[in-house]
N, C-alpha and C positions, 0 to 999 in steps of 0.2 A: 418469501425472501424480500427484504427491502434494502435498497442501496441507491445512492444518488444517481450513479451511472449504471445503465442497464447493459445487458449482454449483447444487444443489437442497437445499432444506430441506423436510421433511415435517411437516405440522401436522394436528392432528385438528380437524375442524369440529364444529359444535354437534350434528350427528347422529352423531358418532363415526366419521365416514369420514376416511380419510387424503387429504390434499390436498398436492400438490407445488407449491412456489413457488420462484422463482429466489432463490438465496442472495444475501446482501448483502455489501458490501465491495468495495474496489477490486481485490483479488486475483482474486476471482471474475469481476468484469467483464472484466478483462484476459485471464484464462486461458480463458474461455468462447470467445474468438475462435479458440483453437487447435482446438477441436472442429469448426470449419467446414472445416478443411483436412486433418486426419489422423484415422486411427482411433486411439482411445485408451481406456484404462481409467483412471478417475480415483479415487484413493484419498483419503478424507477422514474426519475424525472425525464420529461420530454425535453431534450436538449436543443433541438433545432427545428427548422421548418419541416424537415422530412418526418421527424417524429410526430409533430402536430398533425400533419396530413395523414399519417398512418392511423392516428387516433380517430380522426374524422371518418376515414374509410371503414374502420372497424365498427362504427355505429353502436358503440357501447359494449361490444363483445371483446373478450380477451383476444390478444394476438397469439396465435400458435407459433412455436419456435422449434420445428422438428430438427433444424440444423444444429441447435444447441443441445436439445435433449428430447427423448421420445415423448415425454409427458410434461413439457415445459411450456408455460404460458406467460404472457407479459401484459402488465397493466401500466400504462404511462400516467404519471401525475403531471397534469398540464397546469402550470402556474402562470399567472400574468407575468409578462416579461419584466416589468419593473420590480415585482415581488421576487422573482428568481434572481435578478441582478443583486438585490439587497442581500438575499440569503447567501448566494454563492460568492459574489465578487467583493462584498464588503464584510460579511460576518464570517463565513466559513474560511474563505481565503481572501485576504491573508491573516485575519485576526486569530481564529482558532488554530490554524495551521502554524502560525508563527509562535503562538504561546506554547503549543505542545512540542515544538521543536527547539525550545529554549532560545528563540531568536528575538526575544522582545527588546533586547538592547542593541540590536543590529541597526545599521543605518536605514534599513527598510521597515522599521517598526511603525505600525499604524498607531494613531492616537485614538483613545476612546472619547468620542465627542458626541454631539447630538446626532450626527450622521450614523454612528454605530448604534446608538440607542434606537433610532428609527429602523435600522437594518435588523436589529434583534426582534423588535415587536412586529414590524410589518414585512419582514422577510423570513428570518429563521423560524420564528414561532409559527407563522402562517404555513410555510411549506411542511413543517413537521406535523401540524394539524391535518393538512391535506393528505399526507401519507397515512396517518392513523385512520382518518375517515374512509379512505379508499379500502384499506384492509378490513375495517369493520363491515363495510358494505359487501365486500367480496365473501366474507365468511358467515354472514348472518343466517343464511339458509342451510348451512352445512351442520348436520347434527353432531359432527365430531368436534371436540375441543380443538381450537386452532393451535398450531405450533408455528411460531414466527421467529425467523432469524433476521436480526437488524444489523446493518453494517455501517460502521465508521462514524466520524465526527460530524457528518452532515445531519445525522438523525438521532441525536442524543435525547430528544424529548419524546420521541414516538412511544417509548415504553410506558411512560406514565399515562399518556392519553389512552393507550389501549387498556391498561390495567383498570382505569377508571370506569370503562364501559364493558369489559369482558373479564370477569373474575376468574374464569377457567382457562384463560390463555396461558400458554407456556412460551417463554421468550428467552432467547439468548442474544445478547448484543456483543458483537466483536468489533474492537477498535484496532485498526490496522496501523495507526501511527503511534508514536511513543506517548506514554502517560507521564507527565513531568512531576517533580516533587510538589508537595502541596503548597509550598510557598509561592510557586509560580501562579497558582490559581488565585492568589490574593490580588493579582493584577486585573482580574476580571470583576466587574461590579457584583456585589453579593447576590442580588436577585437572579443574575444570569448564572453564576456558578452553582447556586443552590438548585435552580431548575434543572441544570445539566446533571447534577449528582442524583437528584430525585428521579429523573428520567431513567438513568442507568440502574439505580437500585430498585426500580419497579420491575426490572427483569429478574428472571430466576437464576440466570447465569450471566456474568460479565466475563467476556473473554478478552485477553490481552496477549501481546506477543511474547513477553519474557517474564520469568519469575523474579529474577534478582532486581530488575528495574521496575517494570510496569505494574506487576501485581502488588508488590510492596508499596510503591508510590500511590496506587489507587486506594489501598486500604488505609494508609495514613492520611490521604486527602479526605476521605469520608470521616475518619476519626476526628480530624481537626476542624472540618468545615461544615459537616452535616449534623445539625441538631438532632438529638434523640436516636442517633445511630449507635448501635452496640457492635464493636469490632472484635472478632475472634481471629487473631493473627495466626494461631496454630492451625485452625481449620479453614483459613482464608474465606471467611464469611462475614456478612454484614446483616444485622437484624434490625428492622425498623417496625415497631409494633409486633405483629405476628408474622410478618413477611421476612423470609430469609433469602438472601442473594449470595450465591457462591461466586467466588472470583478465581478464575483458572487461567493458566497460560496455555495457549495453543499456538506454538511457533509456526507460522504459515510457511509453506514450501512450494515446490514446483512439481509439475507432472513429469517425472523423470522419463517414463516410458514414451510419452508423447514428444518430449524434447529430443530424445535420442532418435526417434523415428523422423522427426522434422529435420534434424541435422543431417540425416542420410538422404534426404529427398533431393530430387533434381533441382528444385527451387533454390535450395541452399547451396548446392554445388555450383550453380550458375553465379550466385552472388560471390562465392569464394573466388571464382575466376575473375570477376570484375574487380575484386579487391587486391588480387595478386600483384598488379603493377605498383602498388603503394607499399608493399612489404619489403623490409630490409632484413639484415641478419637477425636482429631481434626487434620485437614490437611490443610496445606498451599500449593497452587498450583500456578505454573507459566507455561505459554506456550509461547515460543518465538523462533524466529530464533537466531542462535548464532552469534551475531554481536555486536560491541561496543555500538551502539546507544541504544540498549535494556537495557543496564545498569545491566547486569546479575550479575556481580561480586559484585557490591554494594548491590544488593538485598540479596546475600548470606552473606555479611558482616553484614547487618542489622539483619539477622537471628542469626548469631553468637553472636551479642550483646544481642539479646533477650534471648538467652540461658544463657549468662553470668549473666544477670540481674535477670532472673527468672529460677533458676535451678529446681524449682518444675515442670516445663514443660517437663523436660527430660523424655523420655519414653512415653509421652502422646501426643506429637505433632510431626508430620513429615512434611518435606518440599519435595513435589514431583515436580520435575522440568522436563518438557517436552521440550527439546531443539532440534530444527531442524538444521541440518548442513546447512550453508549458505556460498556461494561464496568461496568454499574451495580451489580454485586455486589462490586466492589472498592472498599474504603473510600477510597483516595486519589482515585478518580474521583468518588465521592459528595461528598467535601469540595470538589473543584474545581467541581462542578456548582453547589453552594451559593454559592460565591464568584462565579460567573458571574451567577447570578440576583440576588444582592445588588447587583452593579455595575449591572445593567440598571435595577433599581428606583431606585437612587440617582441615576443620570443622568436618568431620566424625571422623578423628583421635583424635581431641581435645575433642569432647563431646561424641562420641559414645562408644559402647562396644560390647560385644559378642551378647547381646540380642536386641540391638537397635542402628540403624544408623540414625542420624537426617535427612540426605538428601538422597533421592532416585532419581537418575538421569536416565532419558530415553533420549538417544541420537539417534534419528531417525526421518525420515519424515513419521509420521503415524497419519494422520488427525483424523480418527475415534477413535483412542486411546486417542488423546488429547480431543476430544469432551466428551468421557466417563469420563475422569478426571475432566472436567469442570462440569459435572453433580454432582460430589461428593465433591467439595471443601467446606471447611468452610471459608477459606479466599483465595481470588484470588489476587495475587500481580502483578500489572502492573506499573513498576517504570522506564519506559524509560526516558532517558535524554531528548529526544524530539521525537515525532512521528507525522506523518501527521494526522492520526486518531487513529489507533490501533483497529482492529476488534475483537481481543480477549476480550477487555473490553466490547464489545457488545454481543459477542457470549456467554460468561460465564453466565451473569445474565439470559439469555433466557433459557438455558438448565439446569441450576443448580436446584437441588432438595432439598437443605438444607437451603434455604434462606441465602446463603453464602454472605460474606461481600467483597466488592470490594475496595481494597486499591489502589488508582490511582494517578499517577503523574500528577501534575497540568500542566506540559509541554506537555502532550499528547493531541492531538486534540479532542478526545472523552470527555475530561474533561469539555469543554465548554457546552456540552449538559447534561452530567451525574452528574455534581458536587453536586446536591442536594441529591443524593442517595449514595455517596461514602465517604470514609475516604481519605482526600486529603493529599498527601505528596509532599515534595520538593525532586526531584529525587537524588540529590547528597548529601543529608543530611541523613546519615545512622543512626544518633541518632534519628532523627524525624521518620524515617521509622521503626526503632525498636519499638518505642513507639506506633506507629499506628498499627503495627502488634499485639502488646499486647492488645491494645484497641479493635481491631477487634475480637480477640479470647475471649474477656471478655464481649462483648455486650450482652444485654438481648435478649431473643427470640422475644420480641415485637419490639425492635429496629431493629433487623435483618430483620424481616418481613416488617417493614415499609420501610426500605431502599430498599429491594428487590422489593417491589411493585412499588416504584418510578422508579427504573431502568427498570423494565419490561414494564411499561406503556410508558415511554419515548422512549425506543428502538422500541417497536411495532408501535408507532405512526410515528416515523421517520425511517421507515425500508428501505430496498434496493429498493423496488418498488417506494417509495416516492423519493428517491435520483435520480433514473432514470427519473421518470415522471417530476420532476422539470426541468431537463435539456431539455427533449423533449418539454415541454411546453414553455420554454424560446426560444428555436430554432423556434418553431411554431410561436410564437409571433413576432420574428424577421422577419420571412418570410412574415407574414401578413403586417408588417410595410413596408417592401421592395416592396411588391406588390401594396400597396395603391397608390403611385404616378403613377405607370404604369396604374392602373385601371382608375385613374382620367384623365390621358392623353387620354386614349381610349374613355372615356365618352365624353370628349370635342370634339374629332374628330367625334364622332357619331352625336353630336349635329350640 
């Protein structure tokens, strides 16, 4: 398994001792489930000084992770700090992230200049090469053909580097963020976009979040921009020479059983008590990283409109926003964070008073507190401009205790599965969002329960285990197909 962020982060406590804690982010949450089913070595970037110390202490050995999985091991990729900075802070974020979230024309758009060219060559390429080299070194003495799962936009080039040196490797690359229309990739220099597409098409399976958007866009991107690629739209496959790449949708989900168990824990019950003083008759909740694609400012603007149009709600409704600091070293994110805070203060000043503030902001990375809040919402707002999937839209309905209503952007990947149980909004339409918020607050108890039942049933059916098992099943089927010709040849020789 290869991903930029690993399942464990090591930090140094006040006594100078190394402490391991579970890594943050949806990718880690999702992939940690794999370790419960299979033996794996996880390759990830060393993100801080604690990770680097852990590598030194291991003296070349893999780190065992019994708390993550019974047969799970970790290999950190230690990049020079300036190389990792170029790779992550200049090329991956914001450039690739912004391109794939259709944010190129936003006020936060990066320019492609000499700095970006340098970040590609001396950052992105270097880190991807380092991942491939580490995987090759790890597997060289194993007689079994390696099976490698590669994750997300940080590691688009790894597949090609592995294929060049390991012809028998089986690879699945899964991209967690949206795959935009091929015209958007024209914004990236040709040699960069071609290397990205070649890296992905070196894999046996390319996994994406949705069929209607991502799989279709990827196939058309390769058709338009990858020379010598033959596209089969009916079978969702790409052939280059003799190599065939299947392109499949695997909508990522949540561990429903684990979430329900967590929601019942004393830990969450304690946080619910802490939040109770902030709750009013009805409560709108949002849980997001503080970044432009999440569309936080427009969500607050829609709430502002709601209070303008329905002053009778003042003092009866509160908006509780749980925002996680995100990529705080990147200037575009710093600017957006300032814009969010300014909007909250403006709305509270405009509508609030001594006894009531319409928005209560929590600005911290506190997952159990966010889960507690999702237990208590009457309305959950997910209005991202675009998202690969958005796991909040799936976590909320599973843990919520009030048959709360999900107001969901149609540009979020989760909408493809959940649309029957949600109130759908157009993410940049604040007028429409304000109307849907009012509708959500006004729904009958019967309608709220009907929608909640639909959401819970859908999410439980297509849970995280199902997401993982679909991928494992497709890889298994691929291995059987590859083995069949060899078995036939052996049978003929035997005859």
